[in-house]
BAMIVEX-474050 format. One record per residue: residue number from 1; residue in three letters; x, y, z of N, C-alpha, C in turn. Coordinates in steps of 0.2 Angstrom, whole numbers. Atoms other than C-alpha are relative to their C-alpha. Layout:
<roro pos="NUM" code="ALA" n_u="X" n_v="Y" n_w="Z" ca_u="X" ca_v="Y" ca_w="Z" c_u="X" c_v="Y" c_w="Z"/>
...
This chain:
<roro pos="1" code="MET" n_u="4" n_v="-6" n_w="0" ca_u="0" ca_v="0" ca_w="0" c_u="4" c_v="6" c_w="0"/>
<roro pos="2" code="ASN" n_u="-3" n_v="-6" n_w="1" ca_u="6" ca_v="17" ca_w="-5" c_u="-5" c_v="6" c_w="2"/>
<roro pos="3" code="LEU" n_u="4" n_v="-6" n_w="-2" ca_u="0" ca_v="34" ca_w="2" c_u="2" c_v="6" c_w="-4"/>
<roro pos="4" code="THR" n_u="-1" n_v="-7" n_w="3" ca_u="-2" ca_v="51" ca_w="-5" c_u="-5" c_v="5" c_w="3"/>
<roro pos="5" code="LYS" n_u="4" n_v="-5" n_w="-3" ca_u="-9" ca_v="67" ca_w="1" c_u="-6" c_v="1" c_w="-5"/>
<roro pos="6" code="ASN" n_u="5" n_v="-2" n_w="4" ca_u="-26" ca_v="72" ca_w="-5" c_u="1" c_v="7" c_w="-3"/>
<roro pos="7" code="PRO" n_u="-2" n_v="-6" n_w="3" ca_u="-23" ca_v="86" ca_w="-17" c_u="-6" c_v="5" c_w="1"/>
<roro pos="8" code="LYS" n_u="5" n_v="-5" n_w="-1" ca_u="-40" ca_v="94" ca_w="-13" c_u="0" c_v="3" c_w="7"/>
<roro pos="9" code="CYS" n_u="0" n_v="-3" n_w="-7" ca_u="-35" ca_v="97" ca_w="6" c_u="4" c_v="6" c_w="0"/>
<roro pos="10" code="ILE" n_u="-3" n_v="-6" n_w="-2" ca_u="-30" ca_v="113" ca_w="13" c_u="4" c_v="-1" c_w="6"/>
<roro pos="11" code="TYR" n_u="-5" n_v="1" n_w="-5" ca_u="-15" ca_v="113" ca_w="24" c_u="3" c_v="7" c_w="2"/>
<roro pos="12" code="LYS" n_u="-3" n_v="-6" n_w="-3" ca_u="-9" ca_v="127" ca_w="36" c_u="4" c_v="-2" c_w="6"/>
<roro pos="13" code="GLU" n_u="-4" n_v="1" n_w="-6" ca_u="5" ca_v="127" ca_w="49" c_u="0" c_v="6" c_w="4"/>
<roro pos="14" code="ILE" n_u="1" n_v="-6" n_w="-5" ca_u="3" ca_v="138" ca_w="64" c_u="4" c_v="-2" c_w="6"/>
<roro pos="15" code="ASP" n_u="-3" n_v="1" n_w="-7" ca_u="16" ca_v="139" ca_w="78" c_u="2" c_v="-8" c_w="0"/>
<roro pos="16" code="GLU" n_u="-2" n_v="7" n_w="0" ca_u="23" ca_v="121" ca_w="73" c_u="-5" c_v="-5" c_w="1"/>
<roro pos="17" code="ILE" n_u="5" n_v="4" n_w="0" ca_u="6" ca_v="114" ca_w="73" c_u="-3" c_v="0" c_w="-7"/>
<roro pos="18" code="GLY" n_u="3" n_v="0" n_w="6" ca_u="-2" ca_v="108" ca_w="57" c_u="-7" c_v="-1" c_w="0"/>
<roro pos="19" code="VAL" n_u="7" n_v="1" n_w="1" ca_u="-20" ca_v="109" ca_w="52" c_u="-2" c_v="-2" c_w="-7"/>
<roro pos="20" code="ILE" n_u="2" n_v="2" n_w="7" ca_u="-28" ca_v="100" ca_w="37" c_u="-7" c_v="0" c_w="0"/>
<roro pos="21" code="LEU" n_u="7" n_v="1" n_w="2" ca_u="-45" ca_v="102" ca_w="30" c_u="-2" c_v="-3" c_w="-6"/>
<roro pos="22" code="GLU" n_u="3" n_v="3" n_w="6" ca_u="-54" ca_v="91" ca_w="18" c_u="-6" c_v="3" c_w="-2"/>
<roro pos="23" code="PRO" n_u="6" n_v="-5" n_w="1" ca_u="-66" ca_v="103" ca_w="10" c_u="-6" c_v="-3" c_w="-2"/>
<roro pos="24" code="GLU" n_u="6" n_v="3" n_w="2" ca_u="-78" ca_v="91" ca_w="3" c_u="-5" c_v="-3" c_w="6"/>
<roro pos="25" code="SER" n_u="4" n_v="2" n_w="-6" ca_u="-83" ca_v="83" ca_w="20" c_u="0" c_v="5" c_w="6"/>
<roro pos="26" code="GLY" n_u="0" n_v="-5" n_w="-6" ca_u="-78" ca_v="97" ca_w="31" c_u="4" c_v="-3" c_w="6"/>
<roro pos="27" code="LYS" n_u="-4" n_v="3" n_w="-5" ca_u="-67" ca_v="85" ca_w="41" c_u="7" c_v="3" c_w="0"/>
<roro pos="28" code="PHE" n_u="-6" n_v="-3" n_w="-1" ca_u="-51" ca_v="92" ca_w="48" c_u="4" c_v="-5" c_w="5"/>
<roro pos="29" code="ILE" n_u="-4" n_v="3" n_w="-4" ca_u="-36" ca_v="85" ca_w="57" c_u="5" c_v="4" c_w="3"/>
<roro pos="30" code="GLU" n_u="-5" n_v="-4" n_w="-3" ca_u="-24" ca_v="93" ca_w="69" c_u="6" c_v="-4" c_w="1"/>
<roro pos="31" code="LEU" n_u="-6" n_v="4" n_w="0" ca_u="-6" ca_v="87" ca_w="67" c_u="5" c_v="2" c_w="6"/>
<roro pos="32" code="ASN" n_u="-6" n_v="-2" n_w="-5" ca_u="6" ca_v="86" ca_w="82" c_u="6" c_v="-1" c_w="-3"/>
<roro pos="33" code="SER" n_u="-6" n_v="0" n_w="3" ca_u="24" ca_v="86" ca_w="79" c_u="2" c_v="-6" c_w="-4"/>
<roro pos="34" code="THR" n_u="-2" n_v="6" n_w="4" ca_u="26" ca_v="68" ca_w="74" c_u="-4" c_v="-1" c_w="-6"/>
<roro pos="35" code="ALA" n_u="4" n_v="0" n_w="5" ca_u="11" ca_v="69" ca_w="63" c_u="2" c_v="5" c_w="-6"/>
<roro pos="36" code="LEU" n_u="-3" n_v="-5" n_w="5" ca_u="18" ca_v="84" ca_w="55" c_u="6" c_v="-2" c_w="-4"/>
<roro pos="37" code="GLU" n_u="-6" n_v="3" n_w="4" ca_u="34" ca_v="75" ca_w="51" c_u="-2" c_v="-5" c_w="-5"/>
<roro pos="38" code="ILE" n_u="3" n_v="5" n_w="5" ca_u="24" ca_v="61" ca_w="43" c_u="-3" c_v="4" c_w="-6"/>
<roro pos="39" code="TRP" n_u="3" n_v="-4" n_w="5" ca_u="14" ca_v="74" ca_w="33" c_u="5" c_v="2" c_w="-5"/>
<roro pos="40" code="ASN" n_u="-6" n_v="-3" n_w="4" ca_u="30" ca_v="82" ca_w="27" c_u="4" c_v="-6" c_w="-4"/>
<roro pos="41" code="LEU" n_u="-4" n_v="6" n_w="3" ca_u="38" ca_v="65" ca_w="23" c_u="-4" c_v="-2" c_w="-6"/>
<roro pos="42" code="LEU" n_u="4" n_v="2" n_w="6" ca_u="23" ca_v="61" ca_w="11" c_u="2" c_v="4" c_w="-6"/>
<roro pos="43" code="ASP" n_u="-2" n_v="-4" n_w="6" ca_u="30" ca_v="74" ca_w="-1" c_u="6" c_v="-4" c_w="-3"/>
<roro pos="44" code="LYS" n_u="-6" n_v="3" n_w="3" ca_u="45" ca_v="62" ca_w="-4" c_u="-1" c_v="-8" c_w="1"/>
<roro pos="45" code="ILE" n_u="0" n_v="7" n_w="-1" ca_u="40" ca_v="45" ca_w="3" c_u="-7" c_v="-2" c_w="0"/>
<roro pos="46" code="ASN" n_u="7" n_v="3" n_w="0" ca_u="24" ca_v="35" ca_w="-1" c_u="-1" c_v="-6" c_w="3"/>
<roro pos="47" code="ASP" n_u="1" n_v="6" n_w="-4" ca_u="27" ca_v="19" ca_w="8" c_u="0" c_v="1" c_w="7"/>
<roro pos="48" code="PRO" n_u="0" n_v="-1" n_w="-7" ca_u="22" ca_v="18" ca_w="26" c_u="6" c_v="-3" c_w="3"/>
<roro pos="49" code="GLU" n_u="-5" n_v="3" n_w="-3" ca_u="36" ca_v="6" ca_w="30" c_u="7" c_v="4" c_w="-1"/>
<roro pos="50" code="LEU" n_u="-6" n_v="-4" n_w="1" ca_u="49" ca_v="18" ca_w="23" c_u="-1" c_v="7" c_w="4"/>
<roro pos="51" code="ILE" n_u="1" n_v="-5" n_w="-5" ca_u="41" ca_v="32" ca_w="33" c_u="2" c_v="-2" c_w="7"/>
<roro pos="52" code="LYS" n_u="-2" n_v="2" n_w="-7" ca_u="43" ca_v="22" ca_w="49" c_u="8" c_v="-1" c_w="0"/>
<roro pos="53" code="THR" n_u="-8" n_v="1" n_w="0" ca_u="62" ca_v="18" ca_w="44" c_u="3" c_v="7" c_w="1"/>
<roro pos="54" code="SER" n_u="-3" n_v="-7" n_w="0" ca_u="65" ca_v="37" ca_w="41" c_u="-1" c_v="3" c_w="7"/>
<roro pos="55" code="LEU" n_u="1" n_v="-2" n_w="-7" ca_u="57" ca_v="41" ca_w="58" c_u="4" c_v="-3" c_w="5"/>
<roro pos="56" code="LEU" n_u="-4" n_v="4" n_w="-4" ca_u="66" ca_v="27" ca_w="67" c_u="7" c_v="2" c_w="0"/>
<roro pos="57" code="GLU" n_u="-7" n_v="-2" n_w="1" ca_u="83" ca_v="34" ca_w="61" c_u="0" c_v="6" c_w="5"/>
<roro pos="58" code="LYS" n_u="0" n_v="-6" n_w="-3" ca_u="78" ca_v="50" ca_w="70" c_u="-1" c_v="-1" c_w="8"/>
<roro pos="59" code="TYR" n_u="2" n_v="2" n_w="-7" ca_u="70" ca_v="43" ca_w="86" c_u="1" c_v="-7" c_w="2"/>
<roro pos="60" code="GLU" n_u="-2" n_v="6" n_w="-2" ca_u="74" ca_v="29" ca_w="97" c_u="-6" c_v="-4" c_w="3"/>
<roro pos="61" code="LYS" n_u="6" n_v="4" n_w="-3" ca_u="57" ca_v="24" ca_w="104" c_u="-4" c_v="-3" c_w="-5"/>
<roro pos="62" code="GLU" n_u="3" n_v="4" n_w="5" ca_u="52" ca_v="11" ca_w="91" c_u="-8" c_v="-1" c_w="1"/>
<roro pos="63" code="GLU" n_u="7" n_v="2" n_w="-1" ca_u="35" ca_v="6" ca_w="99" c_u="-4" c_v="7" c_w="0"/>
<roro pos="64" code="ALA" n_u="4" n_v="-6" n_w="1" ca_u="29" ca_v="24" ca_w="101" c_u="0" c_v="3" c_w="-7"/>
<roro pos="65" code="ILE" n_u="0" n_v="-2" n_w="7" ca_u="34" ca_v="29" ca_w="84" c_u="-5" c_v="-4" c_w="-5"/>
<roro pos="66" code="ASN" n_u="5" n_v="4" n_w="4" ca_u="25" ca_v="14" ca_w="76" c_u="-7" c_v="2" c_w="2"/>
<roro pos="67" code="ASN" n_u="6" n_v="-1" n_w="-2" ca_u="10" ca_v="18" ca_w="86" c_u="-3" c_v="7" c_w="-2"/>
<roro pos="68" code="ASP" n_u="2" n_v="-7" n_w="3" ca_u="10" ca_v="37" ca_w="81" c_u="-1" c_v="-1" c_w="-7"/>
<roro pos="69" code="ILE" n_u="1" n_v="1" n_w="7" ca_u="12" ca_v="32" ca_w="63" c_u="-6" c_v="-3" c_w="-2"/>
<roro pos="70" code="THR" n_u="6" n_v="4" n_w="1" ca_u="-2" ca_v="19" ca_w="63" c_u="-6" c_v="5" c_w="2"/>
<roro pos="71" code="GLU" n_u="5" n_v="-4" n_w="-2" ca_u="-13" ca_v="31" ca_w="72" c_u="-1" c_v="6" c_w="-5"/>
<roro pos="72" code="PHE" n_u="1" n_v="-6" n_w="5" ca_u="-10" ca_v="46" ca_w="60" c_u="-3" c_v="-3" c_w="-6"/>
<roro pos="73" code="ILE" n_u="2" n_v="3" n_w="6" ca_u="-12" ca_v="35" ca_w="45" c_u="-8" c_v="-2" c_w="0"/>
<roro pos="74" code="ASN" n_u="7" n_v="2" n_w="-1" ca_u="-29" ca_v="28" ca_w="51" c_u="-4" c_v="6" c_w="1"/>
<roro pos="75" code="ASN" n_u="4" n_v="-6" n_w="0" ca_u="-35" ca_v="45" ca_w="56" c_u="-1" c_v="4" c_w="-6"/>
<roro pos="76" code="ALA" n_u="-1" n_v="-4" n_w="6" ca_u="-29" ca_v="53" ca_w="40" c_u="-4" c_v="-3" c_w="-5"/>
<roro pos="77" code="LEU" n_u="4" n_v="4" n_w="5" ca_u="-37" ca_v="39" ca_w="29" c_u="-8" c_v="1" c_w="2"/>
<roro pos="78" code="ARG" n_u="7" n_v="-1" n_w="-2" ca_u="-54" ca_v="41" ca_w="39" c_u="-2" c_v="7" c_w="-2"/>
<roro pos="79" code="ALA" n_u="1" n_v="-7" n_w="2" ca_u="-53" ca_v="60" ca_w="36" c_u="1" c_v="1" c_w="-7"/>
<roro pos="80" code="ASN" n_u="-1" n_v="0" n_w="7" ca_u="-49" ca_v="57" ca_w="18" c_u="5" c_v="6" c_w="-2"/>
<roro pos="81" code="ILE" n_u="-5" n_v="-5" n_w="2" ca_u="-34" ca_v="69" ca_w="19" c_u="7" c_v="-4" c_w="-3"/>
<roro pos="82" code="ILE" n_u="-5" n_v="4" n_w="4" ca_u="-22" ca_v="55" ca_w="13" c_u="-4" c_v="-6" c_w="-3"/>
<roro pos="83" code="LEU" n_u="4" n_v="5" n_w="4" ca_u="-27" ca_v="42" ca_w="0" c_u="5" c_v="-6" c_w="-1"/>
<roro pos="84" code="LYS" n_u="-4" n_v="6" n_w="2" ca_u="-21" ca_v="24" ca_w="-4" c_u="1" c_v="0" c_w="-7"/>
<roro pos="85" code="THR" n_u="-1" n_v="1" n_w="8" ca_u="-13" ca_v="22" ca_w="-21" c_u="2" c_v="-6" c_w="-2"/>
């Protein structure tokens, strides 16, 4: 499974917090620092496993990072701000 940002979404970063709106449904998601990193990585990486690898190189807490990534992806897919390709 590969992921991509929904091009219809509106993204805004304010004080190191990201907010994304999916205009068709009106759903939005607020991004914490880890989710913001994942969102930015989606510009270069579409494979969730490669995103995990990239973040694990930066952070040492593998279980926490895996949980954060899974939670963000599931929430973002439900909100339709990322799409499976």
